A tleap script that builds the chain and sets N, CA, C and O, in Angstrom:
source leaprc.protein.ff14SB
mol = sequence {
  NMET THR PHE ASN TYR ALA VAL LYS THR GLN
  LYS ASN LEU ASP LYS VAL ILE GLU GLU ILE
  THR GLU LYS LEU SER GLU ILE LYS PHE GLY
  VAL LEU GLY ILE LEU ASP PHE LYS GLU ILE
  PHE ALA LYS LYS GLY VAL GLU TYR PRO HIE
  GLU TYR LYS LEU LEU GLU VAL CYS ASN PRO
  HIE ALA ALA LYS GLN VAL LEU ASP SER ASP
  PRO ASN ILE GLY LEU LEU LEU PRO CYS SER
  ILE ALA VAL PHE GLU LYS ASP GLY GLU ASN
  HIE ILE SER LEU ALA LYS PRO THR GLU LEU
  LEU SER ILE ALA SER ASN ALA GLU LEU GLU
  SER MET GLY ARG ASP ILE GLU SER LYS LEU
  ILE LYS ILE ILE ASP SER VAL CLYS
}
set mol.1.N position { 0.829 -1.191 0.000 }
set mol.1.CA position { 0.000 0.000 0.000 }
set mol.1.C position { 0.865 1.243 0.000 }
set mol.1.O position { 1.986 1.257 0.509 }
set mol.2.N position { 0.318 2.262 -0.575 }
set mol.2.CA position { 1.029 3.529 -0.597 }
set mol.2.C position { 0.505 4.443 0.509 }
set mol.2.O position { -0.659 4.344 0.897 }
set mol.3.N position { 1.339 5.310 1.003 }
set mol.3.CA position { 0.947 6.166 2.122 }
set mol.3.C position { 0.127 7.372 1.692 }
set mol.3.O position { -0.361 8.131 2.529 }
set mol.4.N position { -0.024 7.547 0.361 }
set mol.4.CA position { -0.774 8.716 -0.091 }
set mol.4.C position { -1.766 8.357 -1.186 }
set mol.4.O position { -1.684 7.299 -1.810 }
set mol.5.N position { -2.703 9.272 -1.398 }
set mol.5.CA position { -3.653 9.183 -2.503 }
set mol.5.C position { -3.368 10.400 -3.365 }
set mol.5.O position { -3.404 11.527 -2.872 }
set mol.6.N position { -3.085 10.189 -4.646 }
set mol.6.CA position { -2.674 11.299 -5.509 }
set mol.6.C position { -3.419 11.277 -6.831 }
set mol.6.O position { -3.706 10.219 -7.391 }
set mol.7.N position { -3.724 12.472 -7.312 }
set mol.7.CA position { -4.361 12.649 -8.615 }
set mol.7.C position { -3.719 13.841 -9.315 }
set mol.7.O position { -3.112 14.706 -8.685 }
set mol.8.N position { -3.871 13.858 -10.630 }
set mol.8.CA position { -3.445 15.019 -11.418 }
set mol.8.C position { -4.660 15.910 -11.636 }
set mol.8.O position { -5.801 15.448 -11.614 }
set mol.9.N position { -4.395 17.190 -11.845 }
set mol.9.CA position { -5.457 18.133 -12.133 }
set mol.9.C position { -5.009 19.096 -13.233 }
set mol.9.O position { -3.828 19.423 -13.356 }
set mol.10.N position { -5.966 19.530 -14.012 }
set mol.10.CA position { -5.701 20.532 -15.046 }
set mol.10.C position { -5.908 21.944 -14.499 }
set mol.10.O position { -5.601 22.928 -15.172 }
set mol.11.N position { -6.424 22.036 -13.285 }
set mol.11.CA position { -6.753 23.331 -12.700 }
set mol.11.C position { -5.527 24.040 -12.152 }
set mol.11.O position { -4.519 23.419 -11.817 }
set mol.12.N position { -5.642 25.343 -12.073 }
set mol.12.CA position { -4.667 26.196 -11.418 }
set mol.12.C position { -4.620 25.823 -9.936 }
set mol.12.O position { -5.663 25.566 -9.336 }
set mol.13.N position { -3.434 25.790 -9.342 }
set mol.13.CA position { -3.295 25.343 -7.961 }
set mol.13.C position { -4.058 26.223 -6.975 }
set mol.13.O position { -4.619 25.718 -6.003 }
set mol.14.N position { -4.084 27.537 -7.216 }
set mol.14.CA position { -4.838 28.416 -6.319 }
set mol.14.C position { -6.328 28.112 -6.379 }
set mol.14.O position { -7.018 28.180 -5.362 }
set mol.15.N position { -6.828 27.776 -7.567 }
set mol.15.CA position { -8.236 27.406 -7.720 }
set mol.15.C position { -8.515 26.091 -6.982 }
set mol.15.O position { -9.556 25.943 -6.341 }
set mol.16.N position { -7.593 25.151 -7.076 }
set mol.16.CA position { -7.736 23.877 -6.368 }
set mol.16.C position { -7.829 24.125 -4.864 }
set mol.16.O position { -8.687 23.555 -4.189 }
set mol.17.N position { -6.953 24.968 -4.345 }
set mol.17.CA position { -6.965 25.265 -2.906 }
set mol.17.C position { -8.287 25.920 -2.511 }
set mol.17.O position { -8.873 25.582 -1.483 }
set mol.18.N position { -8.743 26.844 -3.324 }
set mol.18.CA position { -10.019 27.521 -3.051 }
set mol.18.C position { -11.168 26.512 -2.998 }
set mol.18.O position { -11.990 26.551 -2.082 }
set mol.19.N position { -11.224 25.615 -3.974 }
set mol.19.CA position { -12.308 24.634 -4.027 }
set mol.19.C position { -12.202 23.612 -2.896 }
set mol.19.O position { -13.219 23.228 -2.319 }
set mol.20.N position { -11.001 23.173 -2.575 }
set mol.20.CA position { -10.824 22.233 -1.465 }
set mol.20.C position { -11.287 22.888 -0.164 }
set mol.20.O position { -11.981 22.261 0.638 }
set mol.21.N position { -10.908 24.131 0.041 }
set mol.21.CA position { -11.292 24.845 1.258 }
set mol.21.C position { -12.809 24.931 1.386 }
set mol.21.O position { -13.356 24.712 2.467 }
set mol.22.N position { -13.484 25.248 0.294 }
set mol.22.CA position { -14.952 25.334 0.301 }
set mol.22.C position { -15.580 23.980 0.637 }
set mol.22.O position { -16.487 23.894 1.464 }
set mol.23.N position { -15.090 22.933 -0.011 }
set mol.23.CA position { -15.660 21.599 0.201 }
set mol.23.C position { -15.371 21.077 1.608 }
set mol.23.O position { -16.200 20.376 2.190 }
set mol.24.N position { -14.205 21.412 2.157 }
set mol.24.CA position { -13.879 20.987 3.516 }
set mol.24.C position { -14.875 21.552 4.521 }
set mol.24.O position { -15.274 20.870 5.465 }
set mol.25.N position { -15.271 22.800 4.310 }
set mol.25.CA position { -16.202 23.418 5.259 }
set mol.25.C position { -17.543 22.686 5.266 }
set mol.25.O position { -18.241 22.686 6.279 }
set mol.26.N position { -17.905 22.066 4.149 }
set mol.26.CA position { -19.157 21.317 4.066 }
set mol.26.C position { -19.154 20.071 4.962 }
set mol.26.O position { -20.213 19.581 5.354 }
set mol.27.N position { -17.963 19.564 5.281 }
set mol.27.CA position { -17.865 18.386 6.156 }
set mol.27.C position { -17.253 18.756 7.514 }
set mol.27.O position { -16.725 17.907 8.231 }
set mol.28.N position { -17.341 20.042 7.838 }
set mol.28.CA position { -16.894 20.564 9.129 }
set mol.28.C position { -15.384 20.434 9.354 }
set mol.28.O position { -14.916 20.294 10.484 }
set mol.29.N position { -14.646 20.483 8.255 }
set mol.29.CA position { -13.193 20.563 8.302 }
set mol.29.C position { -12.791 21.986 7.954 }
set mol.29.O position { -13.558 22.726 7.337 }
set mol.30.N position { -11.610 22.355 8.347 }
set mol.30.CA position { -11.093 23.654 7.978 }
set mol.30.C position { -9.619 23.557 7.664 }
set mol.30.O position { -8.958 22.575 8.001 }
set mol.31.N position { -9.111 24.592 7.010 }
set mol.31.CA position { -7.687 24.686 6.712 }
set mol.31.C position { -7.045 25.499 7.833 }
set mol.31.O position { -7.338 26.682 8.002 }
set mol.32.N position { -6.176 24.858 8.588 }
set mol.32.CA position { -5.488 25.529 9.689 }
set mol.32.C position { -4.396 26.452 9.180 }
set mol.32.O position { -4.110 27.490 9.776 }
set mol.33.N position { -3.799 26.060 8.080 }
set mol.33.CA position { -2.719 26.847 7.502 }
set mol.33.C position { -2.297 26.265 6.173 }
set mol.33.O position { -2.600 25.119 5.843 }
set mol.34.N position { -1.590 27.086 5.422 }
set mol.34.CA position { -1.046 26.642 4.142 }
set mol.34.C position { 0.437 26.983 4.140 }
set mol.34.O position { 0.826 28.146 4.253 }
set mol.35.N position { 1.245 25.957 4.011 }
set mol.35.CA position { 2.689 26.153 3.909 }
set mol.35.C position { 3.056 26.266 2.435 }
set mol.35.O position { 2.836 25.335 1.660 }
set mol.36.N position { 3.608 27.392 2.058 }
set mol.36.CA position { 4.048 27.628 0.679 }
set mol.36.C position { 5.559 27.371 0.647 }
set mol.36.O position { 6.355 28.239 1.004 }
set mol.37.N position { 5.936 26.173 0.216 }
set mol.37.CA position { 7.338 25.777 0.279 }
set mol.37.C position { 8.225 26.640 -0.607 }
set mol.37.O position { 9.356 26.947 -0.231 }
set mol.38.N position { 7.737 27.032 -1.761 }
set mol.38.CA position { 8.536 27.887 -2.647 }
set mol.38.C position { 8.877 29.197 -1.922 }
set mol.38.O position { 10.017 29.661 -1.964 }
set mol.39.N position { 7.882 29.780 -1.265 }
set mol.39.CA position { 8.077 31.024 -0.527 }
set mol.39.C position { 8.973 30.824 0.697 }
set mol.39.O position { 9.867 31.628 0.963 }
set mol.40.N position { 8.723 29.749 1.433 }
set mol.40.CA position { 9.530 29.457 2.626 }
set mol.40.C position { 10.994 29.264 2.249 }
set mol.40.O position { 11.887 29.813 2.894 }
set mol.41.N position { 11.233 28.480 1.201 }
set mol.41.CA position { 12.607 28.251 0.759 }
set mol.41.C position { 13.268 29.555 0.318 }
set mol.41.O position { 14.426 29.806 0.653 }
set mol.42.N position { 12.543 30.386 -0.430 }
set mol.42.CA position { 13.096 31.655 -0.922 }
set mol.42.C position { 13.550 32.532 0.243 }
set mol.42.O position { 14.595 33.178 0.168 }
set mol.43.N position { 12.763 32.554 1.320 }
set mol.43.CA position { 13.137 33.349 2.492 }
set mol.43.C position { 14.408 32.830 3.155 }
set mol.43.O position { 15.084 33.563 3.878 }
set mol.44.N position { 14.727 31.568 2.905 }
set mol.44.CA position { 15.940 30.962 3.470 }
set mol.44.C position { 17.093 30.941 2.465 }
set mol.44.O position { 18.144 30.354 2.722 }
set mol.45.N position { 16.878 31.594 1.310 }
set mol.45.CA position { 17.919 31.662 0.297 }
set mol.45.C position { 18.035 30.420 -0.558 }
set mol.45.O position { 19.052 30.217 -1.222 }
set mol.46.N position { 17.002 29.578 -0.553 }
set mol.46.CA position { 17.023 28.357 -1.340 }
set mol.46.C position { 16.046 28.516 -2.500 }
set mol.46.O position { 14.860 28.778 -2.299 }
set mol.47.N position { 16.558 28.355 -3.706 }
set mol.47.CA position { 15.697 28.483 -4.874 }
set mol.47.C position { 14.994 27.153 -5.140 }
set mol.47.O position { 15.624 26.099 -5.225 }
set mol.48.N position { 13.684 27.233 -5.267 }
set mol.48.CA position { 12.873 26.060 -5.608 }
set mol.48.C position { 11.929 26.501 -6.714 }
set mol.48.O position { 11.057 27.337 -6.479 }
set mol.49.N position { 12.083 25.963 -7.903 }
set mol.49.CA position { 11.356 26.505 -9.057 }
set mol.49.C position { 9.894 26.067 -9.180 }
set mol.49.O position { 9.176 26.576 -10.040 }
set mol.50.N position { 9.446 25.145 -8.348 }
set mol.50.CA position { 8.102 24.586 -8.494 }
set mol.50.C position { 7.157 25.109 -7.412 }
set mol.50.O position { 7.582 25.450 -6.308 }
set mol.51.N position { 5.889 25.165 -7.747 }
set mol.51.CA position { 4.876 25.491 -6.752 }
set mol.51.C position { 4.633 24.245 -5.900 }
set mol.51.O position { 4.483 23.145 -6.430 }
set mol.52.N position { 4.597 24.421 -4.596 }
set mol.52.CA position { 4.300 23.333 -3.681 }
set mol.52.C position { 3.673 23.932 -2.435 }
set mol.52.O position { 4.334 24.625 -1.662 }
set mol.53.N position { 2.384 23.653 -2.250 }
set mol.53.CA position { 1.674 24.172 -1.079 }
set mol.53.C position { 1.077 23.000 -0.314 }
set mol.53.O position { 0.475 22.092 -0.889 }
set mol.54.N position { 1.261 23.049 0.991 }
set mol.54.CA position { 0.779 21.995 1.865 }
set mol.54.C position { -0.332 22.559 2.742 }
set mol.54.O position { -0.111 23.482 3.525 }
set mol.55.N position { -1.525 21.995 2.600 }
set mol.55.CA position { -2.667 22.411 3.394 }
set mol.55.C position { -2.740 21.543 4.637 }
set mol.55.O position { -2.733 20.315 4.549 }
set mol.56.N position { -2.809 22.183 5.788 }
set mol.56.CA position { -2.998 21.475 7.046 }
set mol.56.C position { -4.485 21.543 7.348 }
set mol.56.O position { -5.016 22.614 7.642 }
set mol.57.N position { -5.165 20.388 7.275 }
set mol.57.CA position { -6.624 20.382 7.417 }
set mol.57.C position { -7.036 19.593 8.645 }
set mol.57.O position { -6.378 18.629 9.036 }
set mol.58.N position { -8.153 20.027 9.254 }
set mol.58.CA position { -8.537 19.438 10.533 }
set mol.58.C position { -10.037 19.555 10.769 }
set mol.58.O position { -10.681 20.521 10.361 }
set mol.59.N position { -10.563 18.547 11.433 }
set mol.59.CA position { -11.900 18.592 12.001 }
set mol.59.C position { -11.688 18.635 13.509 }
set mol.59.O position { -11.197 17.663 14.084 }
set mol.60.N position { -12.050 19.746 14.169 }
set mol.60.CA position { -11.741 19.885 15.594 }
set mol.60.C position { -12.323 18.776 16.465 }
set mol.60.O position { -11.678 18.353 17.424 }
set mol.61.N position { -13.520 18.300 16.155 }
set mol.61.CA position { -14.132 17.248 16.975 }
set mol.61.C position { -13.354 15.933 16.847 }
set mol.61.O position { -13.128 15.238 17.837 }
set mol.62.N position { -12.949 15.603 15.618 }
set mol.62.CA position { -12.158 14.384 15.416 }
set mol.62.C position { -10.790 14.520 16.076 }
set mol.62.O position { -10.299 13.575 16.693 }
set mol.63.N position { -10.176 15.691 15.946 }
set mol.63.CA position { -8.858 15.906 16.552 }
set mol.63.C position { -8.939 15.766 18.073 }
set mol.63.O position { -8.052 15.174 18.688 }
set mol.64.N position { -9.996 16.306 18.681 }
set mol.64.CA position { -10.168 16.185 20.127 }
set mol.64.C position { -10.296 14.715 20.523 }
set mol.64.O position { -9.709 14.281 21.515 }
set mol.65.N position { -11.060 13.956 19.749 }
set mol.65.CA position { -11.240 12.535 20.049 }
set mol.65.C position { -9.901 11.802 19.974 }
set mol.65.O position { -9.609 10.947 20.810 }
set mol.66.N position { -9.100 12.134 18.983 }
set mol.66.CA position { -7.775 11.522 18.844 }
set mol.66.C position { -6.910 11.867 20.048 }
set mol.66.O position { -6.282 10.989 20.640 }
set mol.67.N position { -6.878 13.144 20.409 }
set mol.67.CA position { -6.045 13.570 21.536 }
set mol.67.C position { -6.529 12.987 22.860 }
set mol.67.O position { -5.720 12.646 23.723 }
set mol.68.N position { -7.862 12.869 23.024 }
set mol.68.CA position { -8.394 12.237 24.232 }
set mol.68.C position { -7.978 10.773 24.315 }
set mol.68.O position { -7.732 10.254 25.404 }
set mol.69.N position { -7.900 10.115 23.175 }
set mol.69.CA position { -7.519 8.706 23.117 }
set mol.69.C position { -6.046 8.530 23.471 }
set mol.69.O position { -5.683 7.658 24.261 }
set mol.70.N position { -5.209 9.368 22.877 }
set mol.70.CA position { -3.767 9.278 23.120 }
set mol.70.C position { -3.107 10.572 22.657 }
set mol.70.O position { -2.986 10.798 21.453 }
set mol.71.N position { -2.680 11.424 23.581 }
set mol.71.CA position { -2.079 12.708 23.203 }
set mol.71.C position { -0.871 12.573 22.271 }
set mol.71.O position { -0.580 13.491 21.504 }
set mol.72.N position { -0.179 11.456 22.330 }
set mol.72.CA position { 0.979 11.266 21.455 }
set mol.72.C position { 0.583 11.164 19.990 }
set mol.72.O position { 1.380 11.475 19.105 }
set mol.73.N position { -0.642 10.730 19.734 }
set mol.73.CA position { -1.094 10.612 18.346 }
set mol.73.C position { -1.288 11.996 17.722 }
set mol.73.O position { -1.391 12.129 16.502 }
set mol.74.N position { -1.335 13.011 18.564 }
set mol.74.CA position { -1.368 14.382 18.056 }
set mol.74.C position { -0.188 14.692 17.142 }
set mol.74.O position { -0.248 15.617 16.331 }
set mol.75.N position { 0.874 13.922 17.276 }
set mol.75.CA position { 2.023 14.095 16.389 }
set mol.75.C position { 1.679 13.787 14.936 }
set mol.75.O position { 2.393 14.208 14.025 }
set mol.76.N position { 0.590 13.055 14.715 }
set mol.76.CA position { 0.175 12.692 13.364 }
set mol.76.C position { -0.861 13.669 12.799 }
set mol.76.O position { -1.322 13.502 11.670 }
set mol.77.N position { -1.218 14.672 13.574 }
set mol.77.CA position { -2.208 15.656 13.158 }
set mol.77.C position { -1.516 16.932 12.696 }
set mol.77.O position { -0.367 17.165 13.074 }
set mol.78.N position { -2.150 17.741 11.918 }
set mol.78.CA position { -3.419 17.564 11.227 }
set mol.78.C position { -3.222 16.740 9.955 }
set mol.78.O position { -2.108 16.332 9.626 }
set mol.79.N position { -4.330 16.504 9.247 }
set mol.79.CA position { -4.241 15.838 7.945 }
set mol.79.C position { -3.539 16.785 6.973 }
set mol.79.O position { -3.651 18.006 7.088 }
set mol.80.N position { -2.823 16.210 6.025 }
set mol.80.CA position { -2.079 17.024 5.056 }
set mol.80.C position { -2.528 16.735 3.629 }
set mol.80.O position { -2.626 15.584 3.202 }
set mol.81.N position { -2.796 17.817 2.908 }
set mol.81.CA position { -3.092 17.726 1.484 }
set mol.81.C position { -2.099 18.638 0.769 }
set mol.81.O position { -2.022 19.833 1.055 }
set mol.82.N position { -1.348 18.068 -0.156 }
set mol.82.CA position { -0.385 18.851 -0.926 }
set mol.82.C position { -0.958 19.150 -2.308 }
set mol.82.O position { -1.587 18.295 -2.932 }
set mol.83.N position { -0.732 20.362 -2.767 }
set mol.83.CA position { -1.027 20.723 -4.154 }
set mol.83.C position { 0.285 21.250 -4.716 }
set mol.83.O position { 0.900 22.156 -4.155 }
set mol.84.N position { 0.699 20.665 -5.832 }
set mol.84.CA position { 2.025 21.005 -6.339 }
set mol.84.C position { 2.136 20.784 -7.842 }
set mol.84.O position { 1.316 20.120 -8.476 }
set mol.85.N position { 3.196 21.377 -8.370 }
set mol.85.CA position { 3.514 21.246 -9.791 }
set mol.85.C position { 4.752 20.371 -9.910 }
set mol.85.O position { 5.730 20.551 -9.185 }
set mol.86.N position { 4.692 19.421 -10.839 }
set mol.86.CA position { 5.853 18.575 -11.112 }
set mol.86.C position { 5.833 18.208 -12.591 }
set mol.86.O position { 4.829 17.728 -13.117 }
set mol.87.N position { 6.937 18.439 -13.233 }
set mol.87.CA position { 7.085 18.113 -14.656 }
set mol.87.C position { 5.980 18.740 -15.506 }
set mol.87.O position { 5.475 18.119 -16.441 }
set mol.88.N position { 5.616 19.966 -15.171 }
set mol.88.CA position { 4.628 20.696 -15.956 }
set mol.88.C position { 3.188 20.287 -15.703 }
set mol.88.O position { 2.283 20.757 -16.394 }
set mol.89.N position { 2.958 19.417 -14.723 }
set mol.89.CA position { 1.600 18.981 -14.394 }
set mol.89.C position { 1.291 19.316 -12.941 }
set mol.89.O position { 2.177 19.329 -12.087 }
set mol.90.N position { 0.013 19.589 -12.679 }
set mol.90.CA position { -0.419 19.904 -11.319 }
set mol.90.C position { -0.990 18.654 -10.652 }
set mol.90.O position { -1.658 17.839 -11.288 }
set mol.91.N position { -0.712 18.527 -9.372 }
set mol.91.CA position { -1.091 17.339 -8.607 }
set mol.91.C position { -1.756 17.722 -7.291 }
set mol.91.O position { -1.523 18.798 -6.741 }
set mol.92.N position { -2.592 16.804 -6.802 }
set mol.92.CA position { -3.166 16.892 -5.460 }
set mol.92.C position { -2.827 15.572 -4.777 }
set mol.92.O position { -3.029 14.502 -5.351 }
set mol.93.N position { -2.316 15.648 -3.558 }
set mol.93.CA position { -1.906 14.437 -2.859 }
set mol.93.C position { -2.329 14.520 -1.392 }
set mol.93.O position { -2.148 15.546 -0.737 }
set mol.94.N position { -2.886 13.438 -0.898 }
set mol.94.CA position { -3.335 13.334 0.487 }
set mol.94.C position { -2.487 12.307 1.211 }
set mol.94.O position { -2.315 11.189 0.726 }
set mol.95.N position { -1.954 12.677 2.372 }
set mol.95.CA position { -1.340 11.679 3.252 }
set mol.95.C position { -2.495 10.897 3.873 }
set mol.95.O position { -3.301 11.464 4.612 }
set mol.96.N position { -2.580 9.615 3.582 }
set mol.96.CA position { -3.731 8.817 4.013 }
set mol.96.C position { -3.796 8.696 5.538 }
set mol.96.O position { -2.867 8.185 6.165 }
set mol.97.N position { -4.892 9.165 6.127 }
set mol.97.CA position { -5.045 9.006 7.575 }
set mol.97.C position { -4.975 7.555 8.025 }
set mol.97.O position { -4.472 7.273 9.113 }
set mol.98.N position { -5.470 6.630 7.210 }
set mol.98.CA position { -5.422 5.212 7.608 }
set mol.98.C position { -3.989 4.733 7.756 }
set mol.98.O position { -3.673 3.975 8.673 }
set mol.99.N position { -3.133 5.171 6.865 }
set mol.99.CA position { -1.729 4.749 6.937 }
set mol.99.C position { -1.040 5.372 8.142 }
set mol.99.O position { -0.284 4.708 8.851 }
set mol.100.N position { -1.310 6.654 8.367 }
set mol.100.CA position { -0.683 7.327 9.508 }
set mol.100.C position { -1.163 6.739 10.832 }
set mol.100.O position { -0.364 6.493 11.736 }
set mol.101.N position { -2.475 6.517 10.942 }
set mol.101.CA position { -3.026 6.009 12.202 }
set mol.101.C position { -2.769 4.521 12.415 }
set mol.101.O position { -2.935 4.021 13.527 }
set mol.102.N position { -2.369 3.812 11.372 }
set mol.102.CA position { -2.122 2.371 11.521 }
set mol.102.C position { -0.995 2.088 12.505 }
set mol.102.O position { -0.957 1.014 13.107 }
set mol.103.N position { -0.095 3.020 12.674 }
set mol.103.CA position { 1.007 2.802 13.612 }
set mol.103.C position { 0.559 2.900 15.068 }
set mol.103.O position { 1.294 2.518 15.979 }
set mol.104.N position { -0.675 3.424 15.284 }
set mol.104.CA position { -1.169 3.595 16.651 }
set mol.104.C position { -1.778 2.323 17.235 }
set mol.104.O position { -1.939 2.230 18.451 }
set mol.105.N position { -2.119 1.346 16.403 }
set mol.105.CA position { -2.743 0.098 16.861 }
set mol.105.C position { -3.952 0.360 17.760 }
set mol.105.O position { -4.058 -0.186 18.858 }
set mol.106.N position { -4.858 1.204 17.271 }
set mol.106.CA position { -6.060 1.564 18.017 }
set mol.106.C position { -7.242 1.409 17.077 }
set mol.106.O position { -7.411 2.209 16.157 }
set mol.107.N position { -8.067 0.382 17.298 }
set mol.107.CA position { -9.166 0.055 16.384 }
set mol.107.C position { -10.154 1.211 16.236 }
set mol.107.O position { -10.656 1.458 15.140 }
set mol.108.N position { -10.436 1.916 17.325 }
set mol.108.CA position { -11.364 3.054 17.267 }
set mol.108.C position { -10.831 4.134 16.334 }
set mol.108.O position { -11.578 4.694 15.531 }
set mol.109.N position { -9.555 4.419 16.441 }
set mol.109.CA position { -8.963 5.452 15.602 }
set mol.109.C position { -8.815 4.989 14.160 }
set mol.109.O position { -8.908 5.797 13.236 }
set mol.110.N position { -8.587 3.699 13.962 }
set mol.110.CA position { -8.491 3.183 12.600 }
set mol.110.C position { -9.815 3.371 11.866 }
set mol.110.O position { -9.829 3.717 10.685 }
set mol.111.N position { -10.919 3.144 12.559 }
set mol.111.CA position { -12.244 3.345 11.972 }
set mol.111.C position { -12.449 4.821 11.627 }
set mol.111.O position { -12.941 5.155 10.550 }
set mol.112.N position { -12.065 5.692 12.553 }
set mol.112.CA position { -12.176 7.125 12.305 }
set mol.112.C position { -11.307 7.521 11.113 }
set mol.112.O position { -11.724 8.319 10.273 }
set mol.113.N position { -10.114 6.970 11.044 }
set mol.113.CA position { -9.208 7.267 9.940 }
set mol.113.C position { -9.799 6.882 8.595 }
set mol.113.O position { -9.662 7.621 7.620 }
set mol.114.N position { -10.460 5.723 8.535 }
set mol.114.CA position { -11.103 5.289 7.288 }
set mol.114.C position { -12.202 6.259 6.873 }
set mol.114.O position { -12.327 6.608 5.699 }
set mol.115.N position { -12.994 6.687 7.845 }
set mol.115.CA position { -14.084 7.617 7.562 }
set mol.115.C position { -13.543 8.957 7.051 }
set mol.115.O position { -14.023 9.483 6.047 }
set mol.116.N position { -12.559 9.492 7.735 }
set mol.116.CA position { -11.967 10.772 7.332 }
set mol.116.C position { -11.310 10.647 5.967 }
set mol.116.O position { -11.484 11.511 5.107 }
set mol.117.N position { -10.564 9.584 5.770 }
set mol.117.CA position { -9.886 9.374 4.488 }
set mol.117.C position { -10.891 9.314 3.342 }
set mol.117.O position { -10.678 9.921 2.292 }
set mol.118.N position { -11.961 8.600 3.539 }
set mol.118.CA position { -12.994 8.488 2.509 }
set mol.118.C position { -13.551 9.862 2.144 }
set mol.118.O position { -13.712 10.179 0.965 }
set mol.119.N position { -13.841 10.664 3.145 }
set mol.119.CA position { -14.375 12.009 2.906 }
set mol.119.C position { -13.371 12.895 2.170 }
set mol.119.O position { -13.737 13.622 1.246 }
set mol.120.N position { -12.108 12.832 2.581 }
set mol.120.CA position { -11.092 13.672 1.951 }
set mol.120.C position { -10.824 13.238 0.505 }
set mol.120.O position { -10.606 14.085 -0.362 }
set mol.121.N position { -10.837 11.950 0.244 }
set mol.121.CA position { -10.659 11.468 -1.121 }
set mol.121.C position { -11.821 11.927 -2.004 }
set mol.121.O position { -11.606 12.327 -3.148 }
set mol.122.N position { -13.037 11.875 -1.488 }
set mol.122.CA position { -14.187 12.365 -2.248 }
set mol.122.C position { -14.018 13.842 -2.611 }
set mol.122.O position { -14.334 14.254 -3.728 }
set mol.123.N position { -13.526 14.620 -1.674 }
set mol.123.CA position { -13.292 16.045 -1.951 }
set mol.123.C position { -12.245 16.207 -3.039 }
set mol.123.O position { -12.442 16.966 -3.987 }
set mol.124.N position { -11.137 15.499 -2.905 }
set mol.124.CA position { -10.070 15.599 -3.904 }
set mol.124.C position { -10.593 15.194 -5.282 }
set mol.124.O position { -10.321 15.870 -6.274 }
set mol.125.N position { -11.339 14.098 -5.343 }
set mol.125.CA position { -11.869 13.648 -6.622 }
set mol.125.C position { -12.868 14.659 -7.205 }
set mol.125.O position { -12.968 14.805 -8.423 }
set mol.126.N position { -13.588 15.338 -6.346 }
set mol.126.CA position { -14.595 16.292 -6.854 }
set mol.126.C position { -13.968 17.590 -7.357 }
set mol.126.O position { -14.578 18.290 -8.165 }
set mol.127.N position { -12.768 17.923 -6.897 }
set mol.127.CA position { -12.141 19.174 -7.348 }
set mol.127.C position { -11.092 18.975 -8.437 }
set mol.127.O position { -10.673 19.937 -9.081 }
set mol.128.N position { -10.668 17.735 -8.644 }
set mol.128.CA position { -9.602 17.511 -9.633 }
set mol.128.C position { -10.068 17.895 -10.998 }
set mol.128.O position { -9.313 17.778 -11.963 }
savepdb mol mol.pdb
quit
């Protein structure tokens, strides 16, 4: 199994982020922040020619349940969705919650991870 779910998109990356953000709100998720790696690297004097933005997404109720179960699992939060350009093509990639939570060996969280992953994949597929 692969640790991520990835698709290509013909859309502009900013449009993808806008649409993902809108769809996330429909399932009570939000974007906590967006890391713009090209910008971050430039501020550190490192040239990176490609667009790469990482969305940190979260459902506060699910995150609370995870932290109540085991505060150490907070290290695996929030969910990450990357939108980036590679070889002239735009991509959307999700770090699969099921893969990340599988290391916790907690059946309750594994079920939650499957549910969240399914919802996030549906969003990605609907905006690609």
